C-alpha positions in Angstrom: 220.0 186.7 81.1 221.4 184.3 83.8 219.6 186.2 86.5 216.4 186.2 84.5 216.7 182.4 84.1 217.4 182.0 87.8 214.4 184.2 88.7 212.2 182.2 86.3 213.4 178.9 87.9 212.6 180.2 91.4 209.1 181.2 90.3 208.5 177.9 88.6 209.6 176.0 91.7 207.4 178.1 94.0 204.5 177.7 91.6 204.9 173.9 91.5 205.3 173.8 95.3 202.1 175.9 95.8 200.2 173.7 93.4 201.4 170.6 95.1 200.5 172.0 98.5 197.0 172.9 97.2 196.6 169.4 95.9 197.6 168.0 99.2 195.2 170.3 101.1 192.3 169.2 98.9 193.1 165.6 99.6 192.7 166.3 103.3 189.1 167.3 102.8 187.3 164.0 103.5 184.1 162.9 102.0 182.5 163.3 105.4 183.6 167.0 105.6 182.5 167.6 102.1 179.1 166.2 102.7 178.7 168.2 105.9 179.3 171.3 104.0 176.7 170.3 101.3 174.2 169.2 103.8 174.5 172.4 105.9 174.1 174.7 102.9 172.0 173.0 100.2 169.9 170.7 102.5 169.1 173.3 105.2 165.4 173.2 104.2 165.3 169.5 103.6 166.0 168.1 107.1 163.5 170.4 108.9 160.8 169.5 106.4 161.6 165.8 106.5 161.5 165.8 110.3 158.2 167.5 110.2 156.8 165.0 107.7 158.0 162.0 109.7 156.5 163.4 112.9 153.2 164.2 111.3 152.8 161.0 109.4 153.9 158.5 112.0 153.3 160.3 115.3 156.2 158.6 117.0 157.4 161.3 119.4 158.7 159.4 122.4 161.0 156.4 122.9 164.0 155.4 120.9 164.8 156.4 117.3 167.7 155.1 115.3 169.1 157.2 112.5 171.1 154.8 110.3 173.8 156.3 108.1 173.3 159.5 110.0 176.1 161.4 108.2 176.5 164.8 109.8 173.5 164.3 112.1 171.1 167.0 110.8 168.0 164.8 110.5 168.5 163.5 114.1 168.9 167.1 115.3 165.7 168.2 113.6 163.8 165.2 114.9 165.0 166.0 118.4 163.9 169.6 118.2 160.3 168.4 117.3 159.9 165.4 119.6 160.8 163.9 122.9 162.7 161.0 121.2 166.0 159.7 122.4 168.0 159.3 119.2 171.1 157.2 118.3 172.8 158.1 115.1 174.8 155.3 113.5 177.4 155.6 110.7 180.1 153.4 109.4 182.4 156.4 108.6 184.2 157.3 111.8 184.9 160.8 110.6 181.2 161.3 109.9 180.5 160.1 113.5 182.9 162.8 114.8 181.3 165.5 112.7 177.8 164.5 113.8 178.9 164.6 117.4 180.3 168.1 116.9 177.0 169.2 115.3 174.9 167.7 118.1 177.0 169.5 120.7 176.7 172.8 118.8 172.9 172.3 118.8 173.0 171.7 122.5 171.3 168.3 122.1 174.0 165.9 123.4 171.7 164.7 126.2 169.1 163.6 123.6 171.3 162.4 120.8 174.2 159.9 120.9 176.3 159.2 117.8 178.3 156.0 117.3 180.1 153.9 114.8 178.1 151.0 113.5 177.4 148.9 110.5 173.8 148.6 109.2 174.5 145.0 108.2 175.3 144.1 111.8 173.5 146.3 114.2 174.4 145.9 117.9 170.9 146.5 119.1 168.6 143.7 120.4 165.4 142.5 118.7 162.3 144.7 118.9 164.3 147.6 120.3 163.4 150.9 118.5 160.0 152.4 117.8 161.3 154.6 115.0 164.1 153.9 112.5 165.0 156.5 109.9 167.6 156.9 107.2 168.0 159.4 104.5 170.4 159.0 101.5 172.2 156.0 102.9 170.4 152.8 101.7 171.5 153.3 98.1 175.0 152.6 99.1 174.4 149.6 101.4 176.5 146.7 100.0 174.0 144.0 101.0 170.5 145.6 101.1 168.8 142.3 101.9 170.9 141.8 105.1 170.6 145.5 106.0 166.8 145.6 105.7 166.7 142.3 107.6 168.5 143.9 110.5 166.1 146.9 110.4 163.1 144.5 110.6 164.8 142.6 113.5 165.6 145.7 115.6 162.2 147.5 114.9 159.7 147.2 117.7 156.3 145.6 116.9 154.0 148.6 116.2 157.0 150.6 115.2 157.8 152.2 111.8 160.9 152.5 109.7 161.2 155.2 107.0 164.2 154.6 104.7 164.8 156.7 101.6 166.9 158.8 99.4 164.9 161.9 98.5 163.5 165.0 100.2 160.2 165.8 101.8 156.9 167.1 100.7 157.7 170.4 102.2 160.5 171.1 99.7 159.0 172.9 96.7 159.6 171.9 93.1 161.5 175.1 92.6 163.8 174.5 95.6 164.2 170.8 94.6 165.3 171.9 91.1 167.7 174.4 92.6 169.3 171.8 94.8 169.6 169.3 92.0 171.3 171.9 89.8 173.8 172.7 92.5 174.5 169.0 93.2 175.1 168.5 89.5 177.6 171.4 89.4 179.4 169.7 92.3 179.4 166.4 90.5 177.4 164.7 93.2 175.8 161.5 91.8 174.1 158.6 93.5 173.3 155.0 92.4 169.7 154.2 91.6 167.5 151.3 92.5 164.2 150.4 90.7 160.9 149.8 92.5 161.1 146.1 91.3 164.6 145.7 92.8 163.4 147.2 96.0 160.4 144.9 96.2 162.6 141.9 95.5 165.0 143.1 98.2 162.3 143.4 100.8 160.8 140.1 99.9 164.2 138.4 100.3 164.6 140.1 103.7 161.4 138.6 104.8 159.6 141.9 105.2 155.9 141.7 104.5 154.4 144.9 105.7 155.8 147.8 103.7 154.9 150.6 101.3 157.1 152.1 98.7 156.6 155.8 98.1 157.8 157.3 94.8 160.1 155.4 92.3 163.4 155.6 90.5 162.2 157.6 87.5 160.6 160.6 89.2 160.7 162.4 92.4 156.9 162.3 92.5 154.3 165.0 92.7 155.8 166.2 96.0 159.5 165.8 94.9 159.9 163.3 97.7 162.0 160.6 95.9 161.8 156.9 96.8 161.0 156.1 100.4 160.3 152.7 102.0 157.9 152.6 104.9 158.1 149.5 107.0 155.6 148.5 109.6 156.2 145.7 112.1 153.2 144.0 113.4 
C-alpha cells in the first residue's frame, strides 16, 4: 500500500508539472504569433483578393505605399507581388514587426518591403508623402481614431488614396466568408465594432472632407466586404 501511495504521488506530481509546463508554453505564444497562424491559414484567400481589389479600384501601382497595422505583413506581400510599389509596413507590436520581416524575407521581397515599429497616432513620415495608404483589421483597435485618421490625411499625398477597413474583399465568396467566420468564432476571435455614424463623426473631427464609407457595421454587404473607409486627398 505504501508503494502504491508513493507511485500515485509521483504520477500526481508529474501530471501537475506537465500541466504547469503546458500552461507556461501556451503563455509564450504571443498574440502576434497567434494571429500569424490565423492569417496564414484562414485568410490565405483574403489578402490576394484584397490586393487585387485595391490595385483594380485605385490603380496606384508605383511609388510609396504604407501598410498601417501591418501585422504579419501578408497584405503588403500581396500588393508587392502585383505592383511596382515600394511598401513600408508599420506596426506598434514589435513582435508583429519581427514576424512580418520574416514573412517578407521568406517571400523574397525584402528589397521591396520594409517593416518597422511605429504608432499610427504619431507617424514619422512627412506631410504629403505616400500615394497609397492601406490598413486591414487595425483601425477598430486604434485608441484615438480622430488623431490616427488625422495623421493618415497629413501623410497622404494630394491625389493619393487611403483604404482603411476591417473586412475582406469582393473576391471572397459568401460561402468562404461564412466558413472563415465560423472558424474565427470557434477560436474565440472577436473584434470591436464601430457604427457608420461614429465613423462619419470621427472623420469630420479629423478634418477629412473627401471620403466614402463602404459597407456598415450591421452587414458585410453584398460582396461580404465589411466596412471600409476610402479617403481621397485633393
